[in-house]
SEFITI-272443 format. One record per residue (C-alpha): x, y, z; residue in one letter. Coordinates in steps of 0.25 Angstrom, whole numbers, plus 5000, padded with zeros to 4 digits. Last residue first. Example, Ala and Ser with C-alpha at 12.3 -4.5 7.8 and 13.67 -1.06 7.14 Angstrom:
// SEFITI-272443
505549965029S/504949825031A/
// end
This chain:
// SEFITI-272443
535053425488G/535853325480V/535453215490R/534053215484R/534553185470A/535153055475A/533753005478R/533253055465L/534352975457G/533452855455A/532552945446L/533652945435V/533752795435V/532152785435L/532152875423G/533252785415T/532352665418L/531152745412A/531952775399F/532352625399A/530952575400A/530452665389P/531652635380Y/531652485380G/532052395391S/533152305386A/533752395375G/533552515383V/534452475394V/535852475388A/535552595379A/535152675392F/536552665398A/537152725385L/536052825384P/536352875398G/537852875397M/538052995388G/537053095395Y/537453045409G/538953065406L/538653195399D/537753265410Y/538553205422A/539853255416L/539253395413N/538853405428W/540253355433L/540953455423A/540053575427S/540253545442V/541753535440A/541853665433G/540953735443D/541853685455G/542353825459G/541653825472A/541253685476P/540053625469A/538753605476R/538053725469E/538653685456V/538153545457M/536753585462V/536653675450A/537153565440Y/536153465445A/534953555446A/535053615432S/535353485425Q/534253405433A/533253515431V/533453505416G/533453355416F/532153345424G/531453445415T/531953365403G/531453235409F/530053285412V/529853345398A/530453225391M/529453135398A/528353225395A/528753215380L/528953065380L/527553045387V/526853125376A/527553055365P/527252915370Q/528352815367D/529252865378V/528152825388G/529252765398L/529852895395L/529152945408L/530252875416V/531352965409M/530553095412G/530353045427L/531853025428G/532153165423C/531053225432A/531653155444A/533053195442L/532653345440G/531753335452P/532953275461G/533953385456V/533053495458L/533153515473R/534653525471A/534453655463H/533953735475G/532753825477H/533053955470R/534153925461D/533553785458G/532353845452W/533153935442R/534053815438G/532853715437A/532153815428C/533353825419Y/533553665418R/532053645417A/531953725404A/533153655398T/532653525402A/531253545397A/531753595384L/532653475382A/531653375386Q/530553435377V/531553435365F/531853285368L/530353255368G/530053335356L/531153255348A/530553125354V/529053165352A/529253185337P/529253035335G/529952915341A/530252865354A/531352785361A/532452815351L/532352965351P/532252955367L/533552875367Y/534752975366A/534153105371V/533353035382V/534552945387I/535453065388G/534453135396A/534253015406A/535753005408V/535753155410T/534753135421T/535653035428A/536853125426A/536153235434F/536053135446L/537453095445V/537953245444A/537153285456S/537653165464R/539053195461R/538953335464Q/538253315477V/539253205481P/540453285479V/541453185472R/541053235458A/541553375462L/542953315465A/543053235452V/542653365444L/543653455450G/544753405459G/544953315472A/544653415482A/543353365486P/542153455482A/541553545492A/540053555492E/539353675488P/538253725498E/536953645498A/535753695491A/534553745499G/534053855491A/534953955499A/536153875495T/535653885480A/535954025480A/537354005481Y/538054125486P/538254245477E/539454305471A/539354455467A/539054475452G/538954385441V/539954435431A/540854475443P/540854335448D/540954335463A/541654215469V/540754135478S/540254045466E/541653995464P/542454025451A/542853915443A/544053945434V/545253875438A/546553925433A/547053975446A/546553845452S/547453755445A/548653775454S/547653775466Q/547253635462P/545753615459V/545153515468G/543753565469I/543953645482A/545253695477A/544553765465A/543753835475A/544953885483A/545453935470S/544154005468E/544254075481A/545654115478S/545154185466S/545154125452R/545254185438A/545154075427S/543954075419G/542954195422A/544054295425G/544854255413R/543754305403G/542454235399L/542554295386A/543854215383L/543154095388P/542054115378V/542854115366L/542853965366A/541353975363G/541654035349V/542553915347L/541453815351A/540453885341V/541453885330L/541753735332A/540253695332A/540053775319V/541253705312V/540753565317F/539353595312V/539853655298V/540653525296D/539353445298A/538753495286G/537853615283C/536453565283T/536453435290D/537653475299A/536953605303L/535653535306W/536453435315V/537153545322G/535953625324A/535253505330P/536353495341L/536553645342A/535053685346A/534553605357V/535953555363A/536453695360P/535353765368V/535353675380C/536653745385A/535853875387A/534853805396V/536053755404G/536553895406A/535253935411L/535153825420A/536553855426L/536054005428G/534753965434E/535453865444G/536453965447R/535554085449R/536054125464A/537454075461A/537654165450P/538054085437V/539454115432H/540153995438R/539153895433T/539153945419V/540653945419L/540653795425A/539653745414G/540453815403T/541753755408V/541153615409V/540453625395V/541753675389A/542653565393F/541653455389G/541453515376F/542853525373G/543053375377L/541853335369G/542353405357R/543753335358L/542953195359G/542153235347C/543453255340V/543953115344L/542653045340V/542653125326A/544153075324L/543752935326V/542452945318V/543252995305D/543253145302V/542853225290A/543353365293P/542453455301V/542553375314L/543853435318L/543153565319L/542253515330A/543553485338A/543953635338G/542553675343G/542453575355L/543953585358L/543953745357L/542653745366L/543353655377G/544653735377T/543953865378A/543153815390L/544453745397V/545253875395A/544153965400R/543853885412D/545253885418G/546453795415F/546653705428R/545253725434A/544553715421M/545353595417L/545053525430R/543553555428P/543553505413A/544153365416V/542953285417C/542053375408E/543153355397A/543053205398L/541553205398V/541553295385G/542553205378G/541653085381L/540453155376M/541053195362L/541753055361A/540352985364A/539753075353T/540853035343V/540652885346L/539152885346G/539152935332A/540252835328A/539252725331S/538552755318D/539852705311P/540752805305A/540652845290G/540752995289A/539253005291A/539452935305V/540453035309A/539653155304R/538453105311A/539153095324P/539753235323V/538453295319V/537653265331S/538553335341L/539053435331P/538253555336L/538053505350Y/539553535356F/539753665349A/538453715354T/538753655368L/540053735369N/539553865363A/538353865372L/539253835384A/540153945380A/538954045379G/538453995393C/539854025399A/539854165392L/538454195397A/538854155411F/540154245410P/539254365405R/538254345416T/536854285414V/536354265428L/536454395434C/536254395449P/534954425456V/535154535465P/535154495480A/533954545488T/534054645499P/533254605511T/532254715514T/531954765528M/530754855528A/530854975536T/530055005549T/529555145553M/
// end
């Protein structure tokens, strides 16, 4: 008699655990408090008598504050812990919003927006690191994509809600609601508990040393390596992506945090390629309404956002099974092709098709770039990865429209869109080296 040999299959780890849900909740609070007053503050400044250029100043101050915070957040997380940095960020974001309630001049508005940007930057890096830490390795891409999809909700809902609320109830109500949302989010660090934010084992201390965190600071550092079992997730698992062909994590030079991570070739290359897609995204949002007219513009932007959201989740699931690095090139190619198709921006059908293609590529690029950066980071480097990815996003999104403005005057919108697409496509050769 023969007996069939069966290979035991590992149980599928739970994706939405309590720490994961809390991290997503903090991210939602941060983004909602960010987006609610985003369009209201510039309008308030101009209505108070400031010139139209003040609208750009307050927005620039907000983004600059965010970029500065993202640069220093990994060091602060290692020194003081995730919970402290997250609470500080949300308190800054919400508290500064209350300073906008009294009538303020443009100088004070710029300063307050800078503080809001700092708070937003701190919180966005910490929540990104927490989400990364509490996703089981076998479902990393799906979990990161799911968190990304949730993060799209405030951009879609809170931004127009803030404008509507200001028109119906007044700008002061918007600022108070934004402050309350941020302050509620600041309670999340208490719910996370000390174990999720500052407890470190000797293995974690070694991981901190790998990214240049001094031993004196490692006791307060918060990033748990993937090899340490998370009681909320279950037993520790090896990288699933390794079986799909992904390389093992690369060691970062021991120079410290974000700078050390950016010196690792695959990290730098992934961030730059992703930034190329965010340059194009910033251009689309800023200039598509100026390049075309009619309902096709609003519908096109909606199609782009919807395609990006769906593609981001699908790319995460596919990457878990086949390798995220394989998607970097296709994401880049779809972004570039979508921009080239805007040669026909004056034709509604072509515009909608271009936005569908571009949105799909942008969603794939977001998922693939972040997953690859997480896979190749040293243990304990999740805060630095979150900071680097967000820097690539914000810098590309902000610099793209500035560069586009220097070109569009001479070439016109269709040619400038196509030129942007060609610049994005030029990164395809470098994308092959990511895998």
